[in-house]
C-alpha positions as CSV (number, residue, x, y, z in Angstrom):
1,M,0.1,0.0,0.1
2,S,1.1,3.4,-0.8
3,L,2.0,6.0,1.5
4,T,0.4,9.2,1.4
5,K,1.7,12.8,0.6
6,K,1.4,13.6,4.0
7,K,3.3,10.9,5.3
8,R,6.0,10.8,2.8
9,D,6.9,14.2,3.8
10,E,6.9,13.1,7.3
11,I,9.6,11.0,6.6
12,K,11.4,13.2,4.4
13,Q,11.7,15.5,7.1
14,F,12.5,13.0,9.6
15,I,15.5,12.2,7.4
16,L,16.4,15.5,7.1
17,W,16.3,16.1,10.7
18,N,18.1,13.1,11.8
19,V,20.8,12.9,9.2
20,S,23.6,14.8,11.1
21,Q,23.4,12.6,13.9
22,H,23.2,9.6,11.9
23,P,25.2,10.0,8.3
24,K,25.9,6.6,7.9
25,D,23.0,4.6,9.4
26,I,20.2,6.8,8.3
27,V,18.2,4.3,5.8
28,H,18.0,1.8,9.1
29,F,17.3,4.5,11.5
30,T,14.5,5.6,8.9
31,Q,13.2,2.1,8.6
32,K,13.0,1.2,12.6
33,K,11.3,4.5,13.2
34,Y,8.5,3.9,10.3
35,K,8.6,0.6,9.4
36,V,9.2,1.1,6.0
37,S,11.4,-1.0,3.3
38,K,14.7,-0.2,2.4
39,T,14.1,0.7,-1.0
40,T,11.1,3.6,0.1
41,V,14.0,5.0,2.5
42,L,16.8,5.0,-0.2
43,N,14.3,6.6,-2.7
44,Y,13.6,9.4,-0.7
45,L,17.1,9.8,-0.1
46,S,17.6,10.2,-3.7
47,E,14.9,12.7,-4.1
48,L,16.3,14.8,-1.4
49,G,19.8,14.3,-3.0
50,H,18.1,15.9,-6.4
51,D,16.4,18.7,-4.3
52,K,20.3,19.4,-3.3
53,L,18.9,19.1,0.6
54,I,21.6,16.5,1.0
55,E,24.7,14.9,-0.2
56,I,25.5,11.3,-0.9
57,T,28.9,10.1,-1.1
58,G,30.7,7.0,-1.1
59,S,30.0,3.6,-3.0
60,T,26.9,1.5,-1.9
61,R,28.8,-0.2,0.7
62,D,30.3,3.2,2.6
63,R,27.3,5.9,1.4
64,E,27.3,8.9,3.5
65,Y,24.5,11.1,3.5
66,I,25.8,14.6,4.6
67,L,22.6,17.4,5.1
68,K,23.5,20.4,3.2
69,P,23.2,24.1,4.4
70,S,20.0,26.1,3.3
71,A,22.0,29.4,3.8
72,F,25.3,30.0,4.2
73,F,27.7,33.4,4.6
74,T,31.2,34.5,5.2
75,Q,32.4,37.8,5.4
76,K,35.8,40.0,6.3
77,Y,35.7,43.1,8.6
78,Q,38.3,45.6,8.9
79,I,38.5,46.8,12.7
80,K,38.1,50.4,12.6
81,D,36.2,53.1,14.6
82,R,32.8,52.7,13.2
83,L,32.6,49.0,12.9
84,A,29.4,48.0,15.4
85,E,28.1,44.8,16.0
86,D,24.5,45.8,15.8
87,K,24.7,46.9,13.0
88,I,26.6,44.4,11.3
89,W,23.9,42.0,13.0
90,R,21.2,44.4,11.6
91,T,22.9,44.0,8.0
92,D,24.4,40.9,7.0
93,I,23.4,38.5,9.5
94,V,20.0,38.7,10.8
95,S,18.4,37.8,7.2
96,L,20.0,34.4,7.5
97,M,18.0,33.8,10.6
98,G,14.9,32.9,8.5
99,D,12.0,31.3,10.3
100,L,14.1,30.4,13.5
101,K,12.0,29.9,16.3
102,E,12.1,33.7,18.4
103,N,14.3,32.1,21.3
104,V,17.1,30.1,19.0
105,K,17.5,33.7,16.8
106,T,17.9,35.7,20.5
107,I,20.4,33.8,21.7
108,C,22.1,33.9,18.1
109,H,21.7,37.5,18.3
110,Y,23.0,37.6,21.9
111,G,26.1,35.4,21.1
112,F,27.2,37.4,18.2
113,T,26.8,40.8,19.7
114,E,28.8,39.9,22.3
115,I,32.0,38.1,20.6
116,F,32.2,40.1,17.7
117,N,32.3,42.9,20.2
118,N,34.9,41.4,22.3
119,A,37.3,41.1,19.1
120,I,36.4,44.8,18.6
121,D,37.1,46.2,21.6
122,H,40.0,43.4,22.9
123,S,41.3,41.3,20.2
124,E,44.0,44.4,19.2
125,G,43.9,43.0,15.7
126,T,43.1,44.3,12.5
127,L,40.4,41.7,11.2
128,I,37.7,39.9,12.2
129,V,36.2,37.2,9.9
130,V,32.5,36.2,10.0
131,S,31.4,32.6,9.0
132,I,27.6,31.8,9.5
133,T,26.0,28.6,8.6
134,V,22.5,27.8,8.4
135,W,20.8,23.7,8.1
136,I,17.0,22.7,8.7
137,D,18.6,21.5,12.2
138,R,21.1,23.8,13.7
139,V,22.8,26.9,13.2
140,L,26.5,27.6,13.4
141,L,28.2,31.1,14.2
142,C,32.2,31.4,13.9
143,I,33.6,34.3,14.5
144,E,37.6,34.6,14.5
145,D,40.0,38.0,14.7
146,N,43.7,38.0,14.1
147,G,44.8,39.6,17.7
148,V,46.9,38.8,20.2
149,G,44.5,35.9,21.7
150,I,42.6,35.6,24.2
151,F,44.3,33.7,26.7
152,N,47.9,35.2,25.9
153,K,45.9,38.9,26.7
154,I,44.2,37.2,30.1
155,Q,47.6,35.7,30.9
156,K,49.6,39.5,30.4
157,E,46.9,41.4,32.0
158,Y,46.1,39.6,35.2
159,E,50.0,38.3,35.3
160,L,49.0,34.5,35.5
161,D,51.2,31.3,35.0
162,D,50.5,30.9,31.4
163,P,47.2,30.5,29.2
164,L,45.8,27.3,31.0
165,H,45.6,29.5,34.4
166,A,44.1,32.2,31.7
167,I,41.1,29.4,30.9
168,L,40.5,28.8,35.0
169,E,40.0,32.6,35.2
170,L,38.0,32.7,32.0
171,S,35.5,29.6,33.3
172,K,35.1,31.9,36.3
173,G,33.1,34.4,34.9
174,K,33.6,38.2,35.6
175,L,36.8,38.5,33.9
176,T,38.0,41.3,31.8
177,T,40.5,43.5,30.7
178,D,38.6,46.3,30.7
179,P,37.0,46.6,33.9
180,E,36.1,50.2,32.8
181,N,33.8,49.8,29.9
182,H,33.5,46.0,30.3
183,T,31.9,43.6,32.8
184,G,33.5,40.4,31.9
185,E,30.1,38.5,31.6
186,G,29.3,38.5,27.6
187,I,31.3,35.0,27.2
188,F,30.4,33.5,30.1
189,F,27.2,33.6,29.7
190,T,27.1,32.9,26.0
191,S,29.4,29.8,26.3
192,R,26.3,28.7,28.6
193,M,23.3,29.3,26.0
194,F,24.8,27.4,23.1
195,D,25.1,23.6,22.4
196,I,28.3,23.5,21.6
197,F,30.7,26.6,22.4
198,V,34.5,26.6,21.6
199,I,37.1,29.0,22.2
200,S,40.3,28.7,20.9
201,S,43.4,30.6,20.8
202,G,47.0,29.3,20.2
203,K,47.5,25.7,21.1
204,Y,44.4,25.5,23.5
205,S,40.9,25.5,23.6
206,F,38.1,25.7,25.7
207,T,34.4,24.2,25.5
208,T,31.6,24.1,27.3
209,S,29.7,21.8,25.4
210,G,27.7,20.5,28.2
211,I,30.6,19.6,30.5
212,D,33.7,22.6,30.9
213,V,36.8,21.1,29.4
214,M,40.2,22.5,28.7
215,F,42.0,20.9,25.8
216,E,45.5,20.9,23.5
217,S,44.1,21.6,19.9
218,E,45.7,20.0,16.6
219,R,45.7,23.6,15.0
220,D,47.9,26.6,16.5
221,V,45.1,29.4,16.1
222,L,46.3,32.8,15.5
223,G,44.1,35.2,17.3
224,T,40.8,33.8,18.9
225,E,38.2,31.7,17.2
226,V,35.3,31.8,18.8
227,Y,32.5,28.5,17.6
228,M,29.2,28.5,18.4
229,E,26.4,26.3,17.7
230,I,22.5,25.7,18.7
231,A,19.8,23.1,17.9
232,R,16.8,25.2,15.8
233,R,14.9,23.0,18.1
234,S,16.2,24.5,21.4
235,D,14.0,25.2,24.0
236,G,16.6,27.5,26.0
237,T,16.5,31.1,26.5
238,T,18.8,34.0,27.4
239,E,16.7,34.3,30.9
240,G,17.0,31.1,31.4
241,V,20.8,31.2,31.7
242,F,20.7,34.3,33.5
243,S,19.2,32.7,36.4
244,Q,21.2,29.9,36.4
245,F,23.8,32.1,37.7
246,T,21.4,34.2,40.3
247,S,21.5,33.5,44.1
248,D,18.4,32.7,45.6
249,S,18.2,35.8,47.2
250,D,18.6,38.0,44.2
251,K,16.1,38.9,41.3
252,Y,18.8,40.2,39.0
253,G,23.0,40.2,39.2
254,F,25.4,37.6,38.3
255,T,25.8,36.6,41.7
256,K,26.2,32.8,41.3
257,T,29.1,31.1,39.1
258,I,29.9,27.2,38.3
259,V,33.6,26.5,38.6
260,P,35.1,23.4,37.2
261,V,37.4,22.4,39.4
262,K,39.8,20.1,37.2
263,L,41.1,23.2,35.5
264,A,42.8,24.0,38.7
265,R,45.2,20.9,37.8
266,Y,48.1,20.5,35.2
267,G,47.7,17.4,33.3
268,N,47.1,14.5,35.8
269,E,48.4,16.0,38.5
270,N,46.4,15.7,42.2
271,L,45.2,18.6,43.7
272,I,46.6,18.5,47.1
273,S,48.6,21.8,47.8
274,R,47.4,25.2,49.5
275,S,48.6,27.1,46.2
276,Q,46.5,24.8,43.9
277,A,43.4,25.9,46.0
278,K,44.4,29.5,46.0
279,R,44.6,29.4,42.6
280,L,41.1,28.0,42.4
281,M,39.4,30.2,44.4
282,S,40.9,33.6,43.4
283,R,38.7,36.5,42.4
284,L,35.8,34.3,43.9
285,D,34.9,36.7,46.0
286,R,33.1,38.7,43.4
287,F,30.3,36.0,43.7
288,K,27.5,35.4,46.5
289,T,27.3,31.5,45.3
290,V,30.5,29.7,44.0
291,V,29.3,26.0,42.9
292,L,32.4,24.0,42.8
293,D,31.9,21.1,40.4
294,F,34.2,18.1,41.0
295,D,33.3,16.4,37.7
296,K,36.6,14.0,36.6
297,V,38.3,14.8,40.3
298,T,37.8,12.0,42.6
299,T,40.6,13.0,45.3
300,I,42.2,15.8,47.1
301,G,44.4,16.6,49.1
302,R,44.0,17.8,53.2
303,A,45.9,20.9,52.7
304,F,43.7,21.5,49.4
305,A,40.8,21.0,51.1
306,D,41.6,22.7,54.4
307,E,42.5,26.5,52.2
308,I,39.3,25.9,50.5
309,F,36.5,25.0,53.1
310,R,37.9,26.4,56.2
311,V,40.7,29.2,55.5
312,Y,38.6,30.6,52.6
313,S,35.2,30.3,53.8
314,K,36.8,32.0,57.3
315,S,37.7,34.9,55.5
316,H,35.0,35.3,53.0
317,P,31.4,34.8,55.5
318,N,29.4,36.5,52.3
319,T,30.5,33.9,49.6
320,K,28.5,30.7,49.7
321,I,30.5,27.2,48.2
322,L,28.4,24.4,47.4
323,T,29.9,21.2,45.6
324,I,28.7,19.0,42.9
325,H,29.5,15.7,41.5
326,D,31.9,15.3,44.5
327,S,32.7,11.7,45.4
328,K,32.3,10.0,48.6
329,E,35.6,10.0,49.7
330,I,35.7,14.2,48.9
331,R,32.6,14.8,50.5
332,R,33.7,13.0,53.5
333,L,37.0,14.9,53.6
334,V,34.9,18.0,53.6
335,D,32.5,17.3,56.0
336,E,35.3,16.6,58.8
337,I,37.3,20.0,57.9
338,Q,34.1,21.8,58.2
339,N,33.3,19.9,61.4
340,S,36.5,20.1,63.2
341,G,37.2,23.6,62.7
342,E,40.9,22.4,61.5
343,R,44.0,24.6,62.0
């Protein structure tokens, strides 16, 4: 029995929404969902290829299906006095957003203008390159500059040990090299709004895609490159992200932060010393609530714990310290220190 046009269109729409996640097994994936024959799915894929909505590569056995973008834009901008992020968004970018859900469009607007403005005001470069790609299932924004590099600049301005130390400070939020004109909130909030956010400079990259991770890049990025991707179906909102980092006692304001403890270590070293703890807790007195995320950290030293949960807590009574993803061993040590008042 032949399928109705409505059902055929539904299956083809399903393929388009899922082919990015299933480039090699989309045939089987679609068959499982709709209980149709392999031939039927292959015919729909052929139609989508003919309509230039997907690209079909490889031989029969190794065939791969790649979703083609519905819109692509790339442009270079010279950094000069009259360059303004809101004007670029309005004249060059917003038309690419098409029929995006309003919440997704708002996130793209916020992220684009924040990162573009950072490149204008902080990069010390001469050029910004913007690339926008829109697919049926997601949107990608990429902004690059040819400046001094964000990690190097933070390291220099704050007299930090190295770019890795700069990444740790960046992850906390409220970090800016121009406090008179900027709050240091833009990158922090932008990184939490997108499904994928990667900022790269030099040999290092930092991502907040689900979990905060620093890694050594395969490329040596000159200047700074920011990659932001969000699903068109995302239900996230700018207000939702802002509210996550507002303490219960405050209706407004960036008063809460989540700090990935693993960024305080180098390589596979153990977190055992007071100096490591001091580096982790630096500048956190700017927040009313600090959540220490112990993901990927299973043990800590007694001196490290004492410096945070007794010494720091005692000297910063207005900063509340919470923990998440802590192991039983870490929780036991922290409880012992907090209850004993160890000296």
